C-alpha positions in Angstrom: 109.4 94.6 105.6 111.7 97.9 105.4 112.8 99.8 108.8 113.2 103.2 108.9 114.6 105.7 111.4 112.0 108.7 111.0 110.3 111.4 112.9 106.7 112.4 112.9 106.2 116.0 113.5 103.0 118.1 114.2 103.9 121.5 114.0 101.5 124.5 112.9 98.5 122.4 111.5 100.8 120.3 109.7 101.9 116.7 109.9 105.2 115.6 108.3 107.7 113.0 108.7 110.9 113.7 108.5 113.5 110.2 107.5 116.5 109.7 107.9 118.4 108.0 104.6 121.8 107.6 103.2 123.5 110.4 101.8 123.5 109.0 98.5 119.9 109.2 98.2 119.7 113.0 98.9 122.2 113.0 96.3 120.3 111.4 93.6 117.3 113.4 93.0 115.1 111.0 91.0 115.8 108.2 93.9 114.9 111.0 96.5 111.6 111.9 94.7 110.7 107.9 95.1 111.9 107.4 98.4 109.5 110.7 99.3 106.7 109.4 97.3 107.1 106.1 98.9 107.2 107.6 102.6 104.2 110.0 101.8 101.9 107.1 101.1 103.0 104.8 103.9 102.6 107.7 106.7 99.6 109.5 105.0 101.6 112.8 104.9 104.4 114.7 103.5 107.7 113.8 104.0 111.4 115.0 104.2 114.4 113.3 103.8 117.4 114.0 105.8 121.1 112.8 105.2 122.2 110.2 107.9 125.5 111.9 107.8 125.3 115.2 105.8 122.5 116.3 107.6 121.3 117.9 104.2 117.5 117.8 103.3 115.3 117.3 100.4 111.3 117.6 100.1 108.6 120.3 100.1 110.3 123.4 100.8 108.1 125.3 103.4 108.8 121.9 105.2 112.6 122.0 104.7 112.6 125.6 105.5 111.3 125.0 109.0 113.6 122.2 109.6 116.3 124.5 108.8 115.6 126.3 112.2 115.5 123.2 114.6 118.4 120.7 115.6 117.9 117.2 114.6 118.6 116.1 118.2 115.3 117.6 119.1 113.3 116.0 116.8 111.4 112.6 118.4 113.2 110.1 116.3 112.2 106.5 116.4 112.2 103.2 114.3 109.2 102.5 111.9 108.7 99.1 110.5 107.1 100.1 106.9 105.4 97.1 104.4 107.8 97.0 101.4 
């Protein structure tokens, strides 16, 4: 079982998840894409990754654009347990 810190967002009719990951995941495109796919399947919605320290994002362009206007402290963060 894997623990993930993430925020489930419902905005303008779109549900998506924002997951905090190590900055090194954001820097590695193939690892980031794998992580996005895995999280998307687990949550059954699109996923965006955010670097835990750098706060850089990776994911669907429209969702990343939306997040650029929201301070991360305003997201409903919680810990999720995902099956490995």
